[in-house]
Steps between C-alpha positions, in 0.01 A plus 500: 500500500140412454252593768286196438473222757390161372157389622640196678718708737215654707324164502808324633553773761134497609470122528709456820318791662162353415606158628627663819169678559303179446735310729463760773120480472507122528727512805280765667187292438667188639615684812154647554346152470749365754413778746126436456552125549698554820242748628217252445699210642627679813185455714496126426864470605430689825212264579716194432781634719257572782363147476848350527590720797189410695505131410176499300 
């Protein structure tokens, strides 16, 4: 048996891993943006809720 591995085999094996890493980074960035958006929006929601409760 030959000990040689064709060049395309490591490329094909690495491609799903690389795509997985990129996907995980995109998901993490999206989640972080959602958290930041909610954090910035929370005081405005509290003010609006207070206004509704007190009839303003």
